[in-house]
N, C-alpha and C positions, 0 to 999 in steps of 0.2 A: 673071582679075586686073583686065583693064583696065574690066569692068563693076562691081567694087568702086570702083576709082578715079573712074569717071565719078559713081556714085551719090554718092560722097562729096561730090566737087564741088558736084553738083546740091544737094545738103542743105546745105553750108555757104554756099553763094551764097544760098539762098533764105531763111535765116534771119533773123528780126528778132526783137529782144529784145520782151518784154512792155512793153505800155504801161499805165501806170497811170492809168486812164481811169475804173473804178467799183471801190470805193467811192472816195469824195474824201479818206480818211482810213485810217490803216492803222493793225494793232496786232499787235505781234509779242513772246512771250515767249520768253526764251531759257532754258534750263536749263541749269546747270554743277554737275556732282557728281563732279567731279575736282579732285586737289590737283596733277595734273602740270602745271607751269610752259608748256608747250607747248600745252596745252590750255587753260588760263587764257588765256594771251596771244592764243591764235587766236579764242578767244571773244569777248575784249575788240575784238579788231580786225575780227572778222565784225561786232558790232555798230556799231563806228565805220563801217565802211564801208557797211552799210546805212542809216545816219544821213546819208550823202555821197551816195547814189545820187540823182542829180538827180530822177528819176521820183518819190522819195518824199520830197524835201526838203519840211519844213512840214507833212507829212501823215503822219509816223511817229510811233506812242508805242511805245517798248521797255521792256521790265522784265525784268530778269536777277533769275532765281531762283537761289540758291545754294543746295545741301544736302548732306548726307554729307560726303565730302571735299572738295566744292566750297566749303566753309566756309573754305578757305585763300584764298582770293581778298579775303575782308574783315578777316583777322587783321592786326592792327596792326603784329605782327611778320614781314609777307610784305612783298615791294616793289611792292605794286601802287595804293598810296595816289594816285598823280598819275594814273595812267590810270583808274582810278575817279572822280576829281574833274572830269576832262576830259569822262568821260561823263556824269555827273550834270550838268554845267554846260550839255550838250547834251539836257538833259530826261529822261535815262534814271533809271526807278525801281529802285533796287538794294534786294533783298529776301533776308534769310537766314530760313530755317526754323528755329523754336524748337524743334523735335523734336529736331535734331541738336545745338544748344547743349545741352540737357538730357541727352542719349545720350553727348556727349563731354566732359561737364562743362567747359563754355566759359562763362564770363561776359561779358555784354554789354560790359562794361568794356574786354575783348580785342580787340574788333571796333572799326571806323573809327565816328566818331559819327555819321555821315550816311546811315548804313544803315536800312532798315525792316525789320519782323519780321511773319513770317506764322505761324500755329500749326504749318502742316505745308506743306513744299514741295511735294509731291506734290498735295495738295487745291488749292494756288494754282493749280498747271498744269492740274489738271483742270478747276478752273473757269473760267479762263481761257480755256481750249479751247473749253468750251461756251458762253463768250460770243462766239466767235468770233475770237479772238485766234490768230496763226499761231502753232503751237509750232516752234521750233527749238533743236535739240540737236545742238551741232557736233561 
């Protein structure tokens, strides 16, 4: 038991957070495919936290890709407009999957007018990852 406590103390004391040295800019794509309010709010909060990280400030480009049940975040009937507007004002790219809209018979007019569209949410994620974007699925 003493050895475990000592090892934990050594590890905790020697930890240093990662430094943003290279590259000079960062790109992250967040996936949202849940309509659970806690998941949606956590995802939006995670994006905001990343943008506020002093190591990443003015160096981070973020895209939020919603598909499947995640379309809920962009519906005018849901309570997320101000949170999304705040993220958009910080430069976050907000993207909805057109396949989801077709499959669920959702018109673009039901979504906030400041949303962008991609033919396929999965395709967007695949392409972004192949371009070196960090992929995050909270």
